[in-house]
N, C-alpha and C positions, 0 to 999 in steps of 0.2 A: 327681291331681297334674298341674298345668299345666306342660308342658315349657317350658324357657327358649327352645329353638330346635327346630323340627321342619320337615323338608322331606319332601315326598311326591312321588315320581316326578319330581323336578325336572330339567328339560331347558333348556339354553340353546344355541341355534344361531346362528352368525355366518355371514354371507354373505361369501364370498371373491371374488376376481376370477374372471372368466369364468363367472359364474353358479354356481360351486361353493359348497357349504355345509360348514361345519365345526362339529361338535358338541362344544362345550367342556365341557358337563355332559350326562351321558347316564343319566338316571334315578336321581338321587341321593336316597336315603332316609336320613335322619339324625335322631337324637333326642339332644338335650342336656338333661340334668337340671339343675334349679336347684342352684346352689352349686358347679358344676363349672368347673375350668379345662380346656377341651377343646382338644386340639391337632390341627392339620391338617399332615400331612407329605406331601410329594410333590415330584417333580422339576419343573423349570421347564416350564410349559405343561400341567401335569396338570389344572388347573381350579380350584385353590385360590382364586386372586384373583377369578376369575369368581364363584365361590360366595359369597365374602365381599361382593362388590359387590352381589349380589342381596339378601343378608341385610341390608345397610345401605341399601337402596332406591336404589342408584346405577344398577342395571340391572333391567330387567324379565325374568322368566323367559319362555322361549318356550312352555313348557307345564309342568304340575305346579303345586305350591303350596308356599309357604314361610311359616311363622309364626315370629315373633320376639317374645318377651315377650307371647305370646298375640295379637299383631297380624298380620294378613295384610299382607305386604310390598307388595302392589299396591293393595289397597282401603283400607288403614288406614295408609298411609305417613306422613301428617302426624302422627298420634298417636304412631307408633313412633319417629320421629326425636327426640322429646324424651326417650326412654328409653335411647338408645344413644349411643356415641361410637366413634371409630375413630382409630387411629394407625398410620401406615405408616413403616417404617424407610427411611431414605435419602431421604425426600421433602423437597422444598424448599417448605415451607409458611410461611405468615405473610408479612407485608408488610415488605420490607427497610428501608423508611424509618421504620417504627414500632419502638419499643423492645420488649424482652422482655415487660415488664409490660403494655404497651399491646396487644400481640398477644394475650396470654392473656386480658386484660380484654375485648377485642373479642369473642373467642370465647365467653366466659361470657355476654355480653349477647345473642348469637345465641340462647342457650338461655333467656333471660329471667331469669337469676339476679338476686336482689335485690343491690343495690350493696354493702351491708355484708357479706353472706355471701360475695360474690365476692372482695372485698378480703381478708377473713380467710383464705379458702382459698388465694388466690394468694400471699399473704405466707408462709403455712405451707409451701406446695409449693416456693417459691423457696428457702426456708431448707433444706428437706428434701433438695433435689437440688443444693445448693451454687451456686445462681444468684442469691442475694440481692444480692451485690456487683455483679452485672451486670444488675440489673433495669432500669436506665436506658440500657443499651447497645442500639444499633440492631441489628436482626437481621442485616443485611448485614455486620456486623462480627464476627459470632460464628463460632467454629470449627464444624466438622461435628458434633462430639460435643456441644457446648453447644446447638446448634440442635436436635439430636435430644432432648436433655433438656427443652427448651422444648416440643417437640411432645408428649412424654410427659406433662408437666404439663397441657397443653391437654386431653389425653384424660381425665385423672382429675378435673380441677377441677369438672366439672359433676356428679360423682358418678353416673355412668350406671348403669342397672340391668344392662346388658350392654355390655362393652367389647370391641371387636375390635382385636387387636394383630397387625399384619401385619409380621413381621420387625422387632420393636421394638428389638432390640439391634444391628441391622445397622450396622456402621461405628463402634460404640462400643468404647473400650478395655476391657480386662478388668475393671478396677476399677469403671468406670461401669456396665458390663453386670451385674456382680454386685450393684451397688446397685439397679438397676432390678428384677432378679429378687427381691431381698429385699423391695422395696416391694410388688411384686405379691402376694407371700405375705401381707404385713401387711394389705393392702387386702381380700383375700379373707377373711382370718380375722376381720375386723371385722364382716362381715355375710355370712352364708352364703346369702342370697337373691341375691347378686351372681353374675355369670358373666363369664368371659373366654373368648373364642375366640382361640387363638394359632396363627399360622403361624410356622415357624422352620426354618432349615436347620441349626441346631445341635442335634444329637441329645441332648447332655448337658442342654441347656436344656429340651427336651421331657421328658426323664426327670425332671428336678428339679421342674418346675412342673405338669405335666399329670396330672389324675386319669384321663382316658382320651384315647386318640389314635386318629384315623382316618388311614389311609394312602390317598391319592388318586392315581390314575394313569389317564390317558386318559379323564378325566371321570367316573370311577366310584370308589366307595369299595370297596377290595378287602380291607381288614382294619380292624377297630375293636374296641378293648378297652383294658384298663389296660396300662400299660407292662410290668408283671410278667407278666401273662397273655400278652401278645404275645411276650415273650422266651421264655416257656415252650414256645411252639409250635416252637421251634428244636430241642427235644429235649435230649439229654445230650451232644451234641457240642460244637462250638465253632468259633471262627475260627482258621485256621491260616496260618502263613507259612513258605514254603520258600525258602531261598537256594540257587540251583542254578548249577553250572558245567557247560557253557557256558550262556549266557542262552537261555531258551526263547523261541521266536518267538510262541507263543500259549499258551492254557491247556488245549489238548486233552489234554495229558499226564494231568491229574487229572480232567478232565471225563468220561473214560471209566469212572471208578470209581463204582459205585452209591452214592448218598447225598451226592455232592458237588454243591454249588450255588454260584452267585455267584462262580465262579472268574475271575480276571483276572491279567494280568501287571502288577504294580504298578510295577516299574522295571527298567531294565537298565543295565549299566555297559559301554558300548561293545562289547557282545557277549560280554564275558568272563564276566560274572556277572549273573544276573537273579533277581528276587523274584516268586514266585507267591503269591497270596493266595486263599483259598477257605473255604467253610463245609462242614463235614462233620457229619452228624447221628448218626454212629456211630463212636466212636473205634476200635472193633475192626477197622475197614477201613484203618487207617493203614499196616499192613504192605503192603497192596496198592498204596498210593501210593508207598512207597519202592521196591517191586519194579518198578513201572512206570517210575520214574525211572531205576533202574539199567539195566533192559533197553533203555531209549531212549538210553543213553550219557551220562546226567547224573550228576553227583556232588552229593550234598546237603551243602552247607557249613554251613548253620544251619537249625534247626527250632524253631518256637515256637508256643504255643497261648495263646489268651485266651478267657475266657468270653463267650458270645454277648451282644450288646447290640442296641440298636434299629437301628444301622447294618447289622448282619448280617441282621436281620429284613427291613429294607428291601431289601437285596440279594436276599433269597430271594423275596419276593413281587412285587417290581417287575422284578428281573432286571438292575438297574444301580444305580450309586451315586446318592445324592441329588444330589451335585454332578456334573453330567454333564461338566464341563470338567476334572475332576481326572484 
């Protein structure tokens, strides 16, 4: 079986100021099978975008090797570019003085699409994504959401063998994001030889779309499996929330209990009340949590539990939330 994507000991180093070097990718080994929607999760600066840029031939690796659709990204880049496409969320792409149709048409011609086929596909996609009425509108007159829909059409119109989607629903309203996810499923179901590599900050999106997910941090892949298998590694515990009076200054109260991970103060209310959130892999240790709170002079106002999800797994293996600014 020829893999859709394979990286072997992939390293990318950037030179910083004062002669220092930063290793954005540090020995990445990855295998993506044909027919997969493969997700990349990781905090900002983890190396996801650098990895994708290498896979789409926008960056050379410092060392190691990367193969996409059986093509070496360095020595066979010209052949590879005709087999792939990429869409990034929030990008300002296209020429503002051109219309929606003209921008998509121009992109199709970069790929050498026959005129009749390009026209048929463009018309179909404009209708599918609700942009038919705006086909003659100049791009600089579009809203952010409409521009992103145009970008998504641009990615699909050439019918790539492998499509790279970097935060494709970023900035889209709930309805449009749902529409995009629905079409991703349709497109993959039409031809199981296709592949999508998806990066997203939305855990629910990753759960819904991805066959497998790799969690990336500090330039390394630290976990890789199906969403269900990754969740199963959290055990039979769950994610817990404690509302305490007075508000705790930090999470040390629960961090001392064996089995607790990913603890943090979620919010405080002027020092009067605070919320602690944490993962616990063994429910039988809950009495220790309550006893520790009581001994430290806290009163538990509310307590809740939910089943573990990908966000909880991310907290466990990375040690911080996906959105570092939350």
